[in-house]
N, C-alpha and C positions, 0 to 999 in steps of 0.2 A: 673201300672196297679191294682198290690193288695194291695198294702195301700188305693188309691180310694174306690176297693170293699169291704177291711174291714172298713173303714169309714162308709160307704155305711151299712154294715151290722150288727152295733156294738147299731145302737138304738135297731132294737132288738132282737137282741139278749138282752140285759138289761131288756127289757119292758117282756121275756121270763122270766125272774124274777118275776114277782110281780103278787103278786098270786090276787087282784084286779086291776082293771081301773077308770078312774078315773070317771066314771058316779057312780061302783058301789058302789066309797067308798061313795060318795054322798049320792044314794037312797035306799041303804042294814045300816038297822044297825047292827053295832057288836051283837048284841041278832042274831039278823035272822043268820050271818055268825054264830056263834060259834055254833048253832043247827044244822045247814046241817053239819056243821066239826064235828061234835059226831054225828051224824046219819050217817059219812060216816069215823068213825074209827078213824081221824085224830089224830095225838100229839097236846100238847102245842106250840110246835114249830112252827107250822102255824100262832097261834097267832100276834105274830114278825113279822111272813113276810106280813102279813095282816094291824099291823101296822104302818112298812116299806114303805107299798106299797101308804099305805095313806097320812101316812107325806111326801111323795113328790112333795101331791096336797096337801097338806098344811092346810091338815083336818088333824080332831084330832081321836082316835078310842080308844071306853070305853072297856080297858079290863078288867076291874068287868064284867058287863055285858055280853061281850065275854062268859068268865072260866063260867060261871050261868047259861047262854046256853045252853052250851061244855059238860056241866055235865048233860043236861035234855035228849038233846041228846043219849050221850052215852045207856041211859039207853034202846032207841031203837035199836043202834048196838049191844049193852051185851048182844042177847038172843043167848042159845043156834039154833035156826034153822037159826039165820044169821051166827051166825059161821061156821055151816058146808056150810052155801053158800059160805060167802067171801074164806073159804077154798078154793072149788072148783070152784072156781075162779081164785085160786090162787094172792088172793090178802097178803098179806106181814101183818101181825098183828106186829101192835106201844106197843102194854103191853099199852092201857089206860083204860081197860077196874076194875071200883072199883073192891075193891078185891072181897066185895061178892056174885060177879059175877061171876069175871073172871070163877074161878073154872070148872063152865058150859059152857059159853063159848067155852074155849080148849077140853073140852071132844069131842064134834064136833067138833071145828077148824082141832085141828091136826090131825086125819087121813081120813077129806077132804082136808086138804094139803097135805098130805103126799099121798095120791092117785094125786091129780094132777101132784105134782113133780115125780111120775111117769109115768105118760101119757106125762109130757114134755121131759122127760129123754130117753123114747120111743122113742117119733116121731125125737128128735136128731140123735139114735147112730140106727137108720134101718138100717141094713147093705143093 
C-alpha cells in the first residue's frame, strides 16, 4: 500500500519542483519571466529552474533575453522603499541588487527585517 501511495504522489512531488508548466513555457517569453523574477528579487539560480522546466517539454529558453529583462526588473526591486517592504514581510534578500543600488536598499531592508524577526521571535516565545 505504501509503495502504491508513493507512486501516486511522486509525479505531484516532482511537478512541485518545476517553476513553469508547459502552457507557461509556450505562452510566456523568457523576457517576461525575467522581468517578473527581477521585480521579485529572485537570484539568477531561478533561470536554470525555468530552463529545466521548459526543457522537459522540448521548449528552449532564451537565457540572454531572461537575464537582460531580469536586470531591468531588479531596478524596480532594489529601491529603498521596496527594501523596507521586503524586510517588513520577512523576505530573504538574495544579494541581487546592483552595487550602486544595494547600500540604499539594505539601509532600509535590514532594520525592517530585524523588526520582523523580533516580532516572529516574540510570537513563538510568548510564555
